N, C-alpha and C positions, 0 to 999 in steps of 0.2 A: 638199152634193150629192156623192154617190159616183158614180164613173165607172169604166167598164171600157174599155180600149183594146185592140181585137182586134189580133193579131199582123200581120194583113195591112195595117194602116195605122200600125203602131207607129213605123216609121222616119219617115214623114211627120209624125206627131204629135210625137214626142219629139225628133227630130234635124233634120228639114228645116224645121221651123216653117212648114209649108204654110199659105197664107193662109186656107184653109177651116177650119182648126183653131185659128187665132190666138186668138180670144176664149176658147175653152174652155181652151187651154193657159195663157193668162194667168190665168184663174180658178184653175187649179191652182197656178201660181207664187205667186199672191196668197193662197192658202189658203182660197179660197171653194169649192173643189172638190177632192176627193181621189181619186187613182187607186188602185183595188184590183186586186190580182193574186195569183195563187197557182195551185197545181196545174200542169196542162199549160201554161197561159198563162205561168207563171213560167219553165217549162223552154223554151218557145218564145222568150221574151225573152232567155234565157241564150245562145241560139244566135246572137243578133244583138249583137255586142260594143257598138256605140254605144248601142243601146237599153238594154242591160243597165247600162252605166255611167250613163246618164241616170236610169233608174228607181231604181237604188241611191242616187244622189244625192238624188232626190226623197224617197225613203224616209227617208234620214238627216235630211232637212230637215223631216220630218213632213208631206210633201205626197203621199205614197204609203204604202200599207200592204199588206204581204204577209199572206195568210191561210194557214192550215195546209193543206198539200198533201193529207194523208190524208183529211180530210173532203171536200174538193173532188173528189179522185180517186174516192172511194167513191160519191158522188152521181153523178159522171160515168158510172161503170160501171152504175149503176142506170138512168140515163136511156138509155144506149146499149142495154142489154138490153131495155128497154121499147119501143125504137124509136119514140120520140115526137118526135124532131127531124128536120126536113127537111135541115138542114145537117150537116156533119161536125164541128160545134163544140159538142157537148154539154158540153164542159168550160167553155165560156163561160156557158152557161145554169146549170150547177152553181155556178160562181163567183158569178153574180148572186144565186142562191138563198141561198148561204152568207153573202154580204156584205150581202144585202138592198139591192143596188145595182140601180137601174133605168134607168141611162143608159149607152149604149154608143156608141163610135165604131167604125164598120166600113164597108166598102164591099161586103161579102158579102151579096148579096140573100137567100140562103137563111137566113143567120144573122139578118138583119133580120126576116124572117118569123117565125123561132123566138122572137126576143127580144120581139116585139110580140104574140105569141100568148097570149091570156088563159088558155089551158089550161096554159101553162108558167109564165108569170110574171103573177100577178095581185095586186092589192091591195098596192101600186100596180102598174099595168101598166108594161111596159118601153117605153122611148123610145129612138130612135136619133138621134144627133147626126151629121149628114152635112156640114154647112157652116155658115158664120156666120149664115145666116138662121134657124138653130135655137138661137140664143143664149138665147132665153127659157127653154129647157129647163134651163139652169144655175140659173136663179132669182136673185133679187136677193140673198137671204141664204142663201148656200150653207152646207154643214156641213163642219166640219173632220174630219180622220181621228180 
């Protein structure tokens, strides 16, 4: 399973080990789930030192994967021009499209609406992991990076 962690929950997810992300974070550490990042999200992570150190460590261990900024940034610009997102996070939708990742951790309601919008992400649809009750979204047999 591929996962995107929005910057607004990155500190809780990667550093604070918040209880509501415990199961999905453990899935990442065990290699059953892989965190994808790139484009503006990579630059947002870079502004948070502890998050940056954690994501680079996960990347080195094969538990996270950075995708090319230029492809994500170009798609972000296209989505922004088309004005199809409710949120100001077109870069997360672009990353999901490039990575073919359909699982997101965020507490941004507008981004949740965009991520689950079948007109933006379909086949498969996007899903949002909010707390441990969503553990089934990870799946029994996750996919490595």
